[in-house]
N, C-alpha and C positions, 0 to 999 in steps of 0.2 A: 697157950700151948694145948696141943691135942695129941692123942695117941693115934698116929696114922699107920695103917697096915697096908702093905702092898706086896706083890710078888715081884722080886727083882732077880732076873736071870734064873728063874725057876725056883727061887728060895723065898719063902714067906719072911718078911721083915716088918718090924714095928719101930717107929720113930716118934719120940716125944718132941714135936716141932710145931711151930706156928703153921696152921694150914695155909696161910698166904705165902709161905716161903717158896721161892721157885724150886722146882724139883731138881734143877741143876745143882743147887747147893746141898740139898738132901743127899744126892748121890755122891758128890765129892766130899762133903764135910762130915756126913753121918754114916754113909755106907762105905766110905773109903774107896770108891770106884772113880779114879781120877782120869780114866780114858776119855770121859765126856768133858769137853773143854769149854771154857768161857771165852767167847769171842767178842760179841758186841752188846749183849744183854737186852737186845730189842728184837730178837728173832729174825734178823736180816742176813746173818752170815752163814748159818748152818753148822758151826763148829760144835754146838751142843746137841745135835740131833740124836734122839733115842727112838725106840719103838714103844708106843703105848697101845696096848691091845693090838699089836701087829702093824700099826700105822706109824709112819715117820712123823715125829713132832719135835719142836724146838723146846728143850727142857728149861730154857731160861724164861719162857713165857707161859709155862703151865705151872700150877701150884701143887704143892704136896696134897692139899685137900682135893684137887681134881683127880689125883692119881690114887686116892684111897680105894682099896679093894680091887685095884686093877693090876694087870700084868705089864711089867716094863722089861725091855731088853736093852742093855747097853752094849758097847763094843766088846766089853769083857765077856759078855754072854753070847755073843754071836757064834763063837767057836772057841772051845776051851784050849785047843791046840793050834790055832791059827791056820786051819785047813779049809775054812770056808772058801768057796770058789772066788769070792771077791778079794779076800785077803791074799790068796795065791796069785790072782791076776794082778793085784797091786804090785807085788814083788816082781812078777814076770815083766810087767810093763815099766818097771822102775819109776813108779809114780812119785813116791815121797821125796821131798827135798827137805823143807824144814819139818814137815810132818804134822804141823799144828791142826790143820783142817781135816786130816785123814779119817779120823774116827767118824766125824759128821758126814763126810763124803761117802764113806763105806756104808754107814747106817741108812742114809738116804737111798743109795743104790740098792741095798738089800731089800728094803721095803718095796721099792719100785719093781725089782725083778720078780718078786713073788707074784705080783699081779700082771706083769708083762714079761712072760718068759722068752718071747722072741721079739724084742723091741727093734724098731727101726732107728736109724741114726737120729732122725728128728725127735722121736720119742725119748731117746736117751738125753739129748740136748735139753729138751723141755723139762724132763724130770730132775736133771742136775742143776738147772738154772736156779740161782739163789744160794747155792753153796759156793762160797767164795774161797779162792785159793790165792794167797798172797804171793806164792812163787810162780803162779801162772801155768801150772801143769795140766791145764784143761784138756789138751789133746790126748795126753797119756791117760787121764782119768776116763775120758770117753772110750778109749780103746780098751781099758781094763774092764769097764762095765760091759762092753760088747763081748769081750772074751769070756768073762764070767757068765754071761747069759747063756753061752753054749755049754757051760759046765754045770749049771744049776740043776738040782733034782726036780722032778715034777712037783707042782704045788701041793698035791695030796701028801707026798712024802715029807715035805717041809713042815706042814701043819702037824702031822702025826708024830714028828720027832721032837716037838716042843714038850718040855716037862709039864 
């Protein structure tokens, strides 16, 4: 066991865990942040996507040790009141059905839109490829990402608003 410190959703946290433990389980079982979902356990479905230092990563395939001293954002930290442009677009486009993949889909799209504020349809398709939706709402997901891209603040404002 090791004392692992990281910043989760802007708050410094310490966990006494095995550094080889997947960050997914640290988030769910130790930080009580259950929005990040377990899907496949081998980084193939995207349900467990979080941001590590601003980049989308699969939390089932990175360890607590790899996250030590770094900043993590989960779906709970994307927007405290659900007003992130992607969250609003998800509702407007009626994306969720079962909802299981939604946190991972949104986190992937959020990281993508920071670096691609005016994406083409092909760029959206490519960025979201690999995030699986059992309900098959891919067309609505695509439209929600496209809609949110028109509502996102400039990159400079996004970075400066992070805690």
